[in-house]
ZATOR-458544 format. One line per field, with one value per atom (N, C-alpha, C): residue number from 1; y, x, z; atom name. Coordinates in steps of 0.02 Angstrom, whole numbers. Layout:
BEGIN
firo <- [NUM; ...]
north <- [Y; ...]
east <- [X; ...]
up <- [Z; ...]
tiro <- [CA; ...]
END
This chain:
BEGIN
firo <- [1; 1; 1; 2; 2; 2; 3; 3; 3; 4; 4; 4; 5; 5; 5; 6; 6; 6; 7; 7; 7; 8; 8; 8; 9; 9; 9; 10; 10; 10; 11; 11; 11; 12; 12; 12; 13; 13; 13; 14; 14; 14; 15; 15; 15; 16; 16; 16; 17; 17; 17; 18; 18; 18; 19; 19; 19; 20; 20; 20; 21; 21; 21; 22; 22; 22; 23; 23; 23; 24; 24; 24; 25; 25; 25; 26; 26; 26; 27; 27; 27; 28; 28; 28; 29; 29; 29; 30; 30; 30; 31; 31; 31; 32; 32; 32; 33; 33; 33; 34; 34; 34; 35; 35; 35; 36; 36; 36; 37; 37; 37; 38; 38; 38; 39; 39; 39; 40; 40; 40; 41; 41; 41; 42; 42; 42; 43; 43; 43; 44; 44; 44; 45; 45; 45; 46; 46; 46; 47; 47; 47; 48; 48; 48; 49; 49; 49; 50; 50; 50; 51; 51; 51; 52; 52; 52; 53; 53; 53; 54; 54; 54; 55; 55; 55; 56; 56; 56; 57; 57; 57; 58; 58; 58; 59; 59; 59; 60; 60; 60; 61; 61; 61; 62; 62; 62; 63; 63; 63; 64; 64; 64; 65; 65; 65; 66; 66; 66; 67; 67; 67; 68; 68; 68; 69; 69; 69; 70; 70; 70; 71; 71; 71; 72; 72; 72; 73; 73; 73; 74; 74; 74; 75; 75; 75; 76; 76; 76; 77; 77; 77; 78; 78; 78; 79; 79; 79; 80; 80; 80; 81; 81; 81; 82; 82; 82; 83; 83; 83; 84; 84; 84; 85; 85; 85; 86; 86; 86; 87; 87; 87; 88; 88; 88; 89; 89; 89; 90; 90; 90; 91; 91; 91; 92; 92; 92; 93; 93; 93; 94; 94; 94; 95; 95; 95; 96; 96; 96; 97; 97; 97; 98; 98; 98; 99; 99; 99; 100; 100; 100; 101; 101; 101; 102; 102; 102; 103; 103; 103; 104; 104; 104; 105; 105; 105; 106; 106; 106; 107; 107; 107; 108; 108; 108; 109; 109; 109; 110; 110; 110; 111; 111; 111; 112; 112; 112; 113; 113; 113; 114; 114; 114; 115; 115; 115; 116; 116; 116; 117; 117; 117; 118; 118; 118; 119; 119; 119; 120; 120; 120; 121; 121; 121; 122; 122; 122; 123; 123; 123; 124; 124; 124; 125; 125; 125; 126; 126; 126; 127; 127; 127; 128; 128; 128; 129; 129; 129; 130; 130; 130; 131; 131; 131; 132; 132; 132; 133; 133; 133; 134; 134; 134; 135; 135; 135; 136; 136; 136; 137; 137; 137; 138; 138; 138; 139; 139; 139; 140; 140; 140; 141; 141; 141; 142; 142; 142; 143; 143; 143; 144; 144; 144; 145; 145; 145; 146; 146; 146; 147; 147; 147; 148; 148; 148; 149; 149; 149; 150; 150; 150; 151; 151; 151; 152; 152; 152; 153; 153; 153; 154; 154; 154; 155; 155; 155; 156; 156; 156; 157; 157; 157; 158; 158; 158; 159; 159; 159; 160; 160; 160; 161; 161; 161; 162; 162; 162; 163; 163; 163; 164; 164; 164; 165; 165; 165; 166; 166; 166; 167; 167; 167; 168; 168; 168; 169; 169; 169; 170; 170; 170; 171; 171; 171; 172; 172; 172; 173; 173; 173; 174; 174; 174; 175; 175; 175; 176; 176; 176; 177; 177; 177; 178; 178; 178; 179; 179; 179; 180; 180; 180; 181; 181; 181; 182; 182; 182; 183; 183; 183; 184; 184; 184; 185; 185; 185; 186; 186; 186; 187; 187; 187; 188; 188; 188; 189; 189; 189; 190; 190; 190; 191; 191; 191; 192; 192; 192; 193; 193; 193; 194; 194; 194; 195; 195; 195; 196; 196; 196; 197; 197; 197; 198; 198; 198; 199; 199; 199; 200; 200; 200; 201; 201; 201; 202; 202; 202; 203; 203; 203; 204; 204; 204; 205; 205; 205; 206; 206; 206; 207; 207; 207; 208; 208; 208; 209; 209; 209; 210; 210; 210]
north <- [2536; 2597; 2648; 2623; 2667; 2700; 2659; 2686; 2742; 2735; 2787; 2851; 2845; 2904; 2939; 2901; 2931; 2968; 2937; 2968; 3034; 3033; 3093; 3148; 3129; 3178; 3210; 3170; 3197; 3242; 3229; 3269; 3333; 3328; 3385; 3425; 3395; 3429; 3464; 3428; 3455; 3522; 3530; 3594; 3653; 3640; 3694; 3728; 3702; 3731; 3804; 3820; 3889; 3935; 3915; 3958; 3971; 3920; 3929; 3979; 3972; 4018; 4089; 4097; 4163; 4193; 4152; 4176; 4196; 4158; 4174; 4240; 4252; 4316; 4374; 4365; 4416; 4428; 4374; 4380; 4420; 4406; 4443; 4516; 4530; 4599; 4639; 4605; 4640; 4643; 4590; 4584; 4579; 4573; 4563; 4496; 4480; 4416; 4410; 4464; 4462; 4445; 4468; 4455; 4398; 4361; 4307; 4251; 4232; 4179; 4125; 4064; 4008; 3995; 4003; 3990; 4037; 4100; 4148; 4128; 4106; 4084; 4026; 3977; 3919; 3940; 3984; 4008; 4044; 4087; 4124; 4076; 4022; 3974; 3924; 3923; 3877; 3806; 3799; 3732; 3733; 3674; 3670; 3669; 3683; 3689; 3624; 3567; 3503; 3495; 3519; 3517; 3565; 3623; 3671; 3639; 3603; 3572; 3511; 3489; 3438; 3466; 3532; 3564; 3600; 3625; 3664; 3636; 3621; 3584; 3619; 3684; 3722; 3795; 3835; 3907; 3940; 3923; 3954; 3935; 3873; 3851; 3887; 3900; 3936; 4008; 4040; 4109; 4113; 4066; 4063; 4060; 4015; 4005; 4068; 4103; 4164; 4219; 4227; 4278; 4263; 4201; 4181; 4194; 4181; 4194; 4268; 4311; 4383; 4403; 4376; 4393; 4364; 4305; 4276; 4322; 4347; 4393; 4458; 4481; 4541; 4531; 4472; 4457; 4458; 4429; 4428; 4499; 4541; 4608; 4652; 4640; 4675; 4657; 4592; 4570; 4603; 4609; 4642; 4715; 4749; 4819; 4829; 4786; 4795; 4776; 4729; 4715; 4776; 4809; 4870; 4925; 4930; 4982; 4973; 4912; 4900; 4931; 4925; 4953; 5029; 5052; 5124; 5165; 5137; 5174; 5197; 5159; 5177; 5243; 5265; 5326; 5387; 5380; 5437; 5464; 5528; 5560; 5585; 5582; 5605; 5558; 5561; 5519; 5538; 5603; 5625; 5593; 5592; 5560; 5486; 5454; 5382; 5366; 5404; 5390; 5407; 5462; 5479; 5424; 5399; 5345; 5284; 5267; 5209; 5219; 5277; 5290; 5287; 5316; 5317; 5247; 5204; 5135; 5095; 5103; 5061; 5083; 5149; 5174; 5217; 5231; 5274; 5241; 5280; 5252; 5197; 5201; 5150; 5096; 5097; 5047; 4979; 4928; 4860; 4832; 4868; 4840; 4835; 4775; 4765; 4799; 4821; 4851; 4796; 4748; 4689; 4699; 4747; 4757; 4802; 4776; 4815; 4785; 4810; 4787; 4713; 4687; 4615; 4573; 4589; 4550; 4557; 4618; 4629; 4590; 4590; 4552; 4477; 4454; 4382; 4360; 4403; 4386; 4373; 4408; 4400; 4337; 4312; 4258; 4193; 4194; 4135; 4115; 4060; 4041; 4033; 4002; 3991; 4057; 4104; 4170; 4207; 4199; 4231; 4207; 4142; 4116; 4146; 4154; 4185; 4258; 4292; 4362; 4369; 4324; 4326; 4317; 4271; 4259; 4320; 4349; 4409; 4466; 4477; 4531; 4522; 4460; 4446; 4461; 4442; 4454; 4529; 4566; 4638; 4672; 4649; 4676; 4666; 4606; 4592; 4634; 4642; 4683; 4755; 4781; 4850; 4858; 4809; 4811; 4811; 4769; 4766; 4834; 4865; 4929; 4983; 4983; 5033; 5022; 4959; 4945; 4969; 4961; 4986; 5062; 5096; 5168; 5189; 5149; 5162; 5158; 5106; 5097; 5154; 5183; 5240; 5305; 5303; 5364; 5406; 5379; 5416; 5416; 5360; 5349; 5346; 5377; 5378; 5306; 5283; 5213; 5197; 5249; 5236; 5222; 5230; 5217; 5142; 5124; 5055; 5034; 4997; 4981; 4937; 4883; 4845; 4887; 4931; 4974; 5023; 5049; 5095; 5059; 4997; 4957; 4945; 4934; 4925; 4989; 5046; 5110; 5119; 5101; 5106; 5063; 5003; 4960; 4995; 5027; 5063; 5120; 5157; 5212; 5186; 5133; 5103; 5078; 5048; 5020; 5075; 5131; 5186; 5214; 5217; 5242; 5193; 5129; 5079; 5083; 5095; 5103; 5166; 5219; 5279; 5264; 5222; 5207; 5160; 5129; 5082; 5117; 5182; 5220; 5257; 5276; 5305; 5372; 5414; 5479; 5488; 5470; 5477; 5548; 5554; 5621; 5654; 5614; 5641; 5624; 5675; 5663; 5627; 5595; 5559; 5607; 5665; 5713; 5737; 5747; 5768; 5713; 5651; 5594; 5592; 5603; 5604; 5659; 5717; 5773; 5758; 5726; 5708; 5658; 5609; 5558; 5588; 5636; 5670; 5708; 5741; 5778; 5731; 5675; 5625; 5601; 5587; 5562; 5614; 5677; 5729; 5749; 5745; 5768; 5713; 5650; 5595; 5549; 5536; 5481; 5502; 5562; 5581; 5583; 5566; 5570; 5641; 5647; 5714; 5731]
east <- [6414; 6435; 6378; 6319; 6260; 6246; 6254; 6243; 6292; 6355; 6404; 6385; 6360; 6339; 6281; 6233; 6176; 6200; 6246; 6272; 6307; 6349; 6385; 6337; 6284; 6234; 6201; 6183; 6150; 6196; 6262; 6309; 6328; 6339; 6367; 6317; 6260; 6213; 6158; 6128; 6071; 6086; 6145; 6158; 6163; 6168; 6176; 6111; 6054; 5990; 5985; 6001; 5995; 6045; 6108; 6154; 6130; 6101; 6075; 6017; 5974; 5917; 5942; 5991; 6019; 6049; 6084; 6114; 6060; 6006; 5951; 5917; 5909; 5881; 5926; 5990; 6039; 6037; 6031; 6027; 5966; 5909; 5848; 5855; 5883; 5890; 5937; 5988; 6038; 6019; 5987; 5976; 5903; 5857; 5786; 5773; 5710; 5692; 5717; 5714; 5734; 5808; 5850; 5921; 5945; 5899; 5915; 5953; 6013; 6054; 6068; 6047; 6058; 6132; 6172; 6243; 6276; 6254; 6281; 6260; 6198; 6173; 6215; 6227; 6266; 6337; 6367; 6434; 6435; 6386; 6382; 6373; 6334; 6320; 6377; 6425; 6481; 6465; 6423; 6405; 6400; 6387; 6375; 6300; 6281; 6210; 6172; 6204; 6170; 6151; 6193; 6177; 6120; 6121; 6066; 5999; 5999; 5937; 5916; 5960; 5940; 5888; 5892; 5846; 5788; 5800; 5748; 5741; 5681; 5669; 5697; 5690; 5711; 5719; 5735; 5746; 5684; 5625; 5564; 5550; 5563; 5553; 5600; 5661; 5710; 5689; 5664; 5640; 5581; 5534; 5477; 5501; 5548; 5573; 5607; 5644; 5679; 5630; 5578; 5527; 5490; 5475; 5442; 5489; 5553; 5602; 5606; 5603; 5603; 5544; 5485; 5425; 5428; 5459; 5467; 5509; 5564; 5607; 5570; 5531; 5491; 5445; 5412; 5367; 5403; 5463; 5501; 5520; 5539; 5560; 5501; 5444; 5383; 5367; 5372; 5358; 5406; 5469; 5518; 5501; 5481; 5463; 5406; 5355; 5298; 5314; 5360; 5382; 5417; 5458; 5492; 5441; 5390; 5340; 5302; 5288; 5254; 5293; 5359; 5401; 5406; 5416; 5427; 5365; 5305; 5244; 5238; 5269; 5265; 5300; 5344; 5381; 5358; 5304; 5280; 5216; 5201; 5145; 5090; 5102; 5052; 5047; 4991; 4981; 5031; 5048; 5096; 5164; 5185; 5249; 5247; 5190; 5184; 5191; 5157; 5160; 5228; 5258; 5325; 5375; 5368; 5413; 5405; 5343; 5330; 5362; 5352; 5378; 5454; 5485; 5559; 5587; 5553; 5576; 5565; 5505; 5487; 5519; 5529; 5552; 5614; 5639; 5697; 5761; 5814; 5877; 5904; 5891; 5916; 5866; 5808; 5756; 5773; 5738; 5752; 5703; 5650; 5601; 5630; 5625; 5650; 5606; 5636; 5598; 5577; 5538; 5520; 5457; 5415; 5352; 5362; 5398; 5414; 5382; 5401; 5370; 5381; 5439; 5453; 5401; 5390; 5343; 5273; 5254; 5186; 5173; 5222; 5214; 5210; 5252; 5253; 5187; 5158; 5095; 5041; 5044; 4994; 5004; 5065; 5080; 5104; 5121; 5149; 5106; 5069; 5023; 5056; 5115; 5147; 5168; 5189; 5208; 5145; 5090; 5027; 5006; 5013; 4994; 5037; 5101; 5146; 5128; 5108; 5087; 5025; 4977; 4915; 4932; 4977; 4996; 5031; 5078; 5113; 5064; 5018; 4970; 4926; 4906; 4865; 4903; 4966; 5006; 5018; 5030; 5039; 4975; 4918; 4854; 4843; 4857; 4848; 4896; 4957; 5006; 4984; 4957; 4931; 4873; 4828; 4771; 4796; 4846; 4874; 4903; 4940; 4971; 4917; 4866; 4813; 4774; 4762; 4727; 4769; 4834; 4878; 4873; 4867; 4859; 4791; 4740; 4674; 4678; 4712; 4718; 4757; 4804; 4842; 4802; 4744; 4705; 4726; 4768; 4792; 4742; 4706; 4663; 4590; 4547; 4475; 4448; 4422; 4399; 4338; 4304; 4246; 4265; 4329; 4351; 4350; 4340; 4342; 4416; 4440; 4511; 4534; 4498; 4521; 4525; 4476; 4478; 4537; 4549; 4605; 4672; 4676; 4736; 4748; 4695; 4700; 4725; 4700; 4723; 4798; 4820; 4891; 4933; 4908; 4944; 4951; 4897; 4900; 4950; 4952; 4999; 5071; 5083; 5150; 5170; 5122; 5135; 5154; 5119; 5134; 5204; 5223; 5289; 5343; 5330; 5378; 5391; 5338; 5347; 5388; 5376; 5417; 5491; 5504; 5572; 5606; 5567; 5596; 5628; 5619; 5652; 5711; 5757; 5820; 5810; 5765; 5753; 5678; 5654; 5582; 5558; 5496; 5468; 5448; 5438; 5420; 5477; 5508; 5564; 5541; 5588; 5570; 5543; 5574; 5551; 5480; 5466; 5399; 5349; 5369; 5325; 5309; 5359; 5349; 5300; 5308; 5263; 5191; 5183; 5116; 5083; 5121; 5094; 5077; 5116; 5099; 5033; 5025; 4964; 4904; 4913; 4860; 4839; 4887; 4872; 4834; 4856; 4826; 4756; 4744; 4680; 4628; 4650; 4602; 4593; 4645; 4643; 4628; 4642; 4637; 4564; 4551; 4483; 4456; 4392; 4361; 4323]
up <- [2511; 2478; 2474; 2457; 2454; 2521; 2575; 2642; 2658; 2635; 2646; 2611; 2548; 2510; 2544; 2570; 2605; 2667; 2704; 2764; 2748; 2696; 2677; 2655; 2620; 2600; 2661; 2710; 2770; 2809; 2807; 2845; 2809; 2743; 2707; 2666; 2650; 2606; 2645; 2693; 2729; 2763; 2796; 2829; 2781; 2715; 2667; 2650; 2671; 2650; 2670; 2733; 2756; 2721; 2714; 2676; 2604; 2573; 2505; 2506; 2556; 2561; 2575; 2619; 2633; 2569; 2531; 2469; 2418; 2416; 2370; 2389; 2453; 2476; 2455; 2465; 2445; 2370; 2332; 2259; 2238; 2268; 2252; 2269; 2326; 2348; 2303; 2276; 2235; 2161; 2136; 2064; 2043; 2091; 2078; 2044; 2036; 2007; 1935; 1897; 1827; 1819; 1865; 1860; 1903; 1933; 1979; 1943; 1969; 1938; 1990; 1974; 2018; 2029; 1977; 1983; 2034; 2035; 2084; 2154; 2161; 2227; 2252; 2210; 2230; 2250; 2211; 2227; 2294; 2305; 2369; 2427; 2417; 2470; 2480; 2433; 2439; 2420; 2369; 2346; 2270; 2242; 2170; 2157; 2095; 2078; 2093; 2081; 2093; 2167; 2212; 2283; 2298; 2267; 2276; 2257; 2202; 2179; 2221; 2266; 2314; 2362; 2375; 2423; 2389; 2329; 2294; 2223; 2204; 2142; 2081; 2078; 2019; 2038; 1988; 1999; 2029; 2003; 2027; 2100; 2117; 2186; 2233; 2210; 2252; 2261; 2208; 2213; 2261; 2254; 2300; 2372; 2385; 2453; 2479; 2435; 2456; 2472; 2432; 2445; 2511; 2523; 2585; 2645; 2636; 2689; 2705; 2653; 2664; 2707; 2691; 2730; 2800; 2808; 2875; 2918; 2890; 2927; 2942; 2894; 2905; 2965; 2968; 3024; 3090; 3092; 3154; 3176; 3128; 3146; 3166; 3134; 3156; 3228; 3244; 3313; 3362; 3342; 3386; 3397; 3344; 3349; 3399; 3394; 3438; 3510; 3521; 3589; 3618; 3577; 3599; 3614; 3573; 3583; 3648; 3666; 3730; 3788; 3785; 3838; 3832; 3771; 3760; 3776; 3764; 3776; 3849; 3893; 3964; 3978; 3931; 3944; 3904; 3865; 3827; 3859; 3844; 3877; 3831; 3764; 3717; 3658; 3623; 3564; 3509; 3505; 3455; 3467; 3530; 3547; 3531; 3546; 3534; 3460; 3418; 3346; 3317; 3340; 3315; 3335; 3396; 3418; 3374; 3359; 3316; 3247; 3218; 3151; 3150; 3202; 3203; 3213; 3251; 3259; 3196; 3166; 3109; 3044; 3035; 2970; 2973; 3032; 3037; 3012; 3000; 2976; 3021; 3086; 3131; 3147; 3114; 3127; 3098; 3121; 3101; 3050; 3036; 2990; 2920; 2891; 2823; 2772; 2717; 2663; 2614; 2640; 2600; 2559; 2578; 2544; 2484; 2435; 2376; 2314; 2257; 2195; 2182; 2203; 2193; 2230; 2293; 2333; 2305; 2288; 2263; 2199; 2154; 2092; 2107; 2151; 2167; 2199; 2241; 2273; 2221; 2166; 2113; 2072; 2069; 2022; 2054; 2118; 2150; 2210; 2206; 2260; 2328; 2331; 2395; 2427; 2386; 2411; 2434; 2398; 2418; 2487; 2500; 2566; 2621; 2608; 2657; 2668; 2615; 2620; 2664; 2654; 2693; 2767; 2782; 2852; 2881; 2843; 2868; 2879; 2832; 2838; 2899; 2912; 2971; 3035; 3038; 3098; 3109; 3055; 3061; 3084; 3058; 3078; 3153; 3178; 3249; 3292; 3267; 3304; 3308; 3253; 3253; 3301; 3302; 3348; 3420; 3435; 3503; 3522; 3477; 3492; 3505; 3464; 3472; 3537; 3554; 3617; 3676; 3672; 3725; 3730; 3673; 3674; 3702; 3688; 3717; 3793; 3818; 3890; 3923; 3886; 3912; 3907; 3874; 3866; 3807; 3763; 3705; 3647; 3640; 3582; 3603; 3564; 3577; 3578; 3634; 3640; 3597; 3571; 3529; 3456; 3439; 3370; 3356; 3293; 3271; 3266; 3316; 3319; 3261; 3242; 3183; 3120; 3109; 3050; 3053; 3113; 3122; 3111; 3135; 3124; 3050; 3013; 2941; 2908; 2931; 2904; 2918; 2978; 2994; 2947; 2931; 2884; 2817; 2796; 2732; 2733; 2788; 2794; 2795; 2832; 2834; 2764; 2731; 2665; 2616; 2618; 2573; 2586; 2651; 2667; 2644; 2652; 2631; 2556; 2517; 2445; 2431; 2468; 2460; 2473; 2523; 2541; 2492; 2447; 2400; 2340; 2334; 2281; 2310; 2266; 2289; 2323; 2297; 2326; 2338; 2397; 2411; 2400; 2378; 2366; 2431; 2483; 2549; 2597; 2625; 2670; 2733; 2767; 2828; 2881; 2889; 2940; 2924; 2859; 2840; 2855; 2844; 2859; 2934; 2975; 3048; 3067; 3037; 3052; 3031; 2974; 2950; 2998; 3022; 3066; 3135; 3158; 3220; 3212; 3154; 3141; 3137; 3103; 3098; 3168; 3210; 3277; 3318; 3314; 3356; 3331; 3265; 3238; 3235; 3231; 3219; 3279; 3317; 3365; 3437; 3455; 3526; 3548; 3611; 3637; 3634; 3617; 3612; 3675]
tiro <- [N; CA; C; N; CA; C; N; CA; C; N; CA; C; N; CA; C; N; CA; C; N; CA; C; N; CA; C; N; CA; C; N; CA; C; N; CA; C; N; CA; C; N; CA; C; N; CA; C; N; CA; C; N; CA; C; N; CA; C; N; CA; C; N; CA; C; N; CA; C; N; CA; C; N; CA; C; N; CA; C; N; CA; C; N; CA; C; N; CA; C; N; CA; C; N; CA; C; N; CA; C; N; CA; C; N; CA; C; N; CA; C; N; CA; C; N; CA; C; N; CA; C; N; CA; C; N; CA; C; N; CA; C; N; CA; C; N; CA; C; N; CA; C; N; CA; C; N; CA; C; N; CA; C; N; CA; C; N; CA; C; N; CA; C; N; CA; C; N; CA; C; N; CA; C; N; CA; C; N; CA; C; N; CA; C; N; CA; C; N; CA; C; N; CA; C; N; CA; C; N; CA; C; N; CA; C; N; CA; C; N; CA; C; N; CA; C; N; CA; C; N; CA; C; N; CA; C; N; CA; C; N; CA; C; N; CA; C; N; CA; C; N; CA; C; N; CA; C; N; CA; C; N; CA; C; N; CA; C; N; CA; C; N; CA; C; N; CA; C; N; CA; C; N; CA; C; N; CA; C; N; CA; C; N; CA; C; N; CA; C; N; CA; C; N; CA; C; N; CA; C; N; CA; C; N; CA; C; N; CA; C; N; CA; C; N; CA; C; N; CA; C; N; CA; C; N; CA; C; N; CA; C; N; CA; C; N; CA; C; N; CA; C; N; CA; C; N; CA; C; N; CA; C; N; CA; C; N; CA; C; N; CA; C; N; CA; C; N; CA; C; N; CA; C; N; CA; C; N; CA; C; N; CA; C; N; CA; C; N; CA; C; N; CA; C; N; CA; C; N; CA; C; N; CA; C; N; CA; C; N; CA; C; N; CA; C; N; CA; C; N; CA; C; N; CA; C; N; CA; C; N; CA; C; N; CA; C; N; CA; C; N; CA; C; N; CA; C; N; CA; C; N; CA; C; N; CA; C; N; CA; C; N; CA; C; N; CA; C; N; CA; C; N; CA; C; N; CA; C; N; CA; C; N; CA; C; N; CA; C; N; CA; C; N; CA; C; N; CA; C; N; CA; C; N; CA; C; N; CA; C; N; CA; C; N; CA; C; N; CA; C; N; CA; C; N; CA; C; N; CA; C; N; CA; C; N; CA; C; N; CA; C; N; CA; C; N; CA; C; N; CA; C; N; CA; C; N; CA; C; N; CA; C; N; CA; C; N; CA; C; N; CA; C; N; CA; C; N; CA; C; N; CA; C; N; CA; C; N; CA; C; N; CA; C; N; CA; C; N; CA; C; N; CA; C; N; CA; C; N; CA; C; N; CA; C; N; CA; C; N; CA; C; N; CA; C; N; CA; C; N; CA; C; N; CA; C; N; CA; C; N; CA; C; N; CA; C; N; CA; C; N; CA; C; N; CA; C; N; CA; C; N; CA; C; N; CA; C; N; CA; C; N; CA; C; N; CA; C; N; CA; C; N; CA; C; N; CA; C; N; CA; C; N; CA; C; N; CA; C; N; CA; C; N; CA; C; N; CA; C; N; CA; C; N; CA; C; N; CA; C; N; CA; C; N; CA; C; N; CA; C; N; CA; C]
END
């Protein structure tokens, strides 16, 4: 009888981990950590709370896992954006076009980058060690992707090769981060078109070879 119960658990419980995680991400996005309810997550995932706790020790562990999942998805989408940029760069002729293209892909209404770098994530990074580790990994991957993009622009002759590329990549992260925070509020103080114009100006005044 015990063997039958173990078999049923492996068949019916284990596949629920991802649906539970998906439901937890949705819960965080809709209600934030303060309003996070395990019972709603279980209902959304189509299971009971006891099954949910088979995969996640407690509410805090589930929130940790959901925040890490958000950052994992962010990392995948960032990687997709930069793969697209490698192809798109072949069709642009100026640094201004290159930066505008990047901004429209990364932050435009039709872009795929998740708005995960918000107050929830920032707070969690300060208080949750496992989330902090995931943040460090995501930040490192974004930094490397920015460096790759800038090196490609150097090779195209768009960017001054004497510039400190790692430092410039770090600056780009900061600019992206500030825009993401702007996008986390209902009515950003800086319009998207204005942001594009600012980034074009930055590229033309700072990055081009002299």
